[in-house]
C-alpha positions as CSV (number, residue, x, y, z in Angstrom):
1,X,37.8,-6.2,-31.9
2,X,39.6,-4.9,-29.3
3,X,38.4,-1.2,-30.2
4,X,35.2,-2.9,-30.5
5,X,35.2,-4.1,-27.2
6,X,36.0,-0.7,-25.8
7,X,33.4,1.0,-27.7
8,X,30.3,-1.4,-26.0
9,X,31.5,-1.3,-22.8
10,X,31.8,2.6,-22.7
11,X,28.3,2.6,-24.4
12,X,27.2,0.2,-21.7
13,X,28.4,2.0,-18.6
14,X,27.2,5.1,-20.0
15,X,23.3,3.7,-20.7
16,X,23.7,2.5,-17.0
17,X,25.2,5.5,-15.2
18,X,21.6,7.4,-17.0
19,X,19.1,4.7,-15.9
20,X,20.8,3.6,-12.5
21,X,21.8,7.5,-11.5
22,X,20.9,8.2,-7.4
23,X,19.2,11.1,-6.8
24,X,21.8,12.8,-4.2
25,X,19.1,15.7,-3.5
26,X,16.2,13.1,-2.1
27,X,18.2,12.1,0.6
28,X,17.8,15.5,2.4
29,X,13.5,15.3,1.7
30,X,13.9,11.7,3.7
31,X,16.5,13.0,6.6
32,X,13.6,11.9,9.2
33,X,13.9,7.9,7.6
34,X,17.7,8.1,8.1
35,X,17.4,9.8,11.3
36,X,15.0,6.9,12.5
37,X,16.7,4.2,11.1
38,X,20.3,5.4,12.8
39,X,18.2,5.6,16.2
40,X,16.8,1.9,15.9
41,X,20.3,0.5,14.3
42,X,21.6,2.4,17.7
43,X,19.3,0.6,20.0
44,X,19.6,-2.7,18.1
45,X,23.7,-2.7,18.3
46,X,23.3,-1.7,21.9
47,X,21.2,-4.6,23.0
48,X,23.1,-6.7,21.2
49,X,26.3,-5.9,22.9
50,X,24.0,-6.0,26.7
51,X,23.2,-9.4,25.4
52,X,27.1,-10.2,23.9
53,X,28.1,-9.3,27.9
54,X,25.1,-11.0,29.2
55,X,26.2,-14.5,27.7
56,X,29.7,-14.1,29.1
57,X,29.0,-13.5,32.6
58,X,26.8,-16.7,32.3
59,X,29.5,-18.7,31.1
60,X,31.4,-17.8,33.4
61,X,29.7,-18.2,36.2
62,X,28.6,-22.0,34.6
63,X,32.5,-22.0,35.0
64,X,32.9,-21.1,38.7
65,X,29.7,-23.9,39.2
66,X,31.4,-26.6,37.0
67,X,29.1,-27.2,34.3
68,X,31.5,-26.4,31.8
69,X,35.3,-26.0,31.1
70,X,36.8,-22.6,30.6
71,X,38.3,-24.1,27.6
72,X,35.5,-24.6,25.1
73,X,36.9,-23.3,21.9
74,X,33.3,-23.6,20.5
75,X,32.3,-21.3,22.3
76,X,34.5,-18.4,22.2
77,X,35.0,-18.5,18.8
78,X,31.4,-18.0,18.9
79,X,31.9,-14.9,21.1
80,X,34.6,-13.8,18.9
81,X,32.6,-13.6,15.8
82,X,29.8,-12.4,17.4
83,X,31.7,-9.3,18.9
84,X,33.1,-8.7,15.7
85,X,29.8,-8.4,13.9
86,X,28.6,-6.2,16.7
87,X,31.8,-4.0,16.2
88,X,31.5,-3.4,12.7
89,X,28.4,-2.2,13.3
90,X,28.9,-0.1,16.3
91,X,32.5,1.8,14.8
92,X,30.4,1.9,11.7
93,X,32.9,-0.1,10.1
94,X,30.2,-1.1,8.0
95,X,29.7,2.4,6.4
96,X,33.5,2.1,5.5
97,X,33.4,-0.9,3.8
98,X,30.6,0.4,1.8
99,X,32.2,3.5,1.4
100,X,35.5,1.8,-0.1
101,X,33.1,0.1,-2.8
102,X,31.4,3.6,-3.6
103,X,35.3,5.0,-4.3
104,X,35.9,1.9,-6.0
105,X,32.6,2.1,-8.6
106,X,33.9,6.0,-8.6
107,X,37.3,5.2,-10.1
108,X,36.1,3.1,-12.5
109,X,33.8,5.8,-13.8
110,X,30.6,5.3,-12.4
111,X,28.6,8.3,-11.1
112,X,26.1,9.3,-8.6
C-alpha cells in the first residue's frame, strides 16, 4: 500500500508541475512593471518610515509637555512592531523569506 501512495504522489506532483509552471521568460518582457512596482514600494516604505519618525517625535513632545508618560508600553510595543514591518520591507527581508520558501519548494521537487 505504501508503494501505491508514493506513485500517486509522484504522478500528482508531475501533473501539478506542468499545470502551474512559471514561465520565467515572461519576467523579462514585463521588466517595466517590476521597475514601477519597485519605485512605488520604495516611495511607500520611505513615507511609512518618515511617518513613524514623526509619530515618535510627536510622542516625545507630548511627554515633554506632560500629556503622556514615557513608560507607555502600549505605544512602544505598537511602534516596535511597526518599525519591524517597515524594516522588513525596506531591507528586502520579505523577499529573503519568499526566496527561502521557493528554495524549500525546489528541494521538494517543484520546478519552475
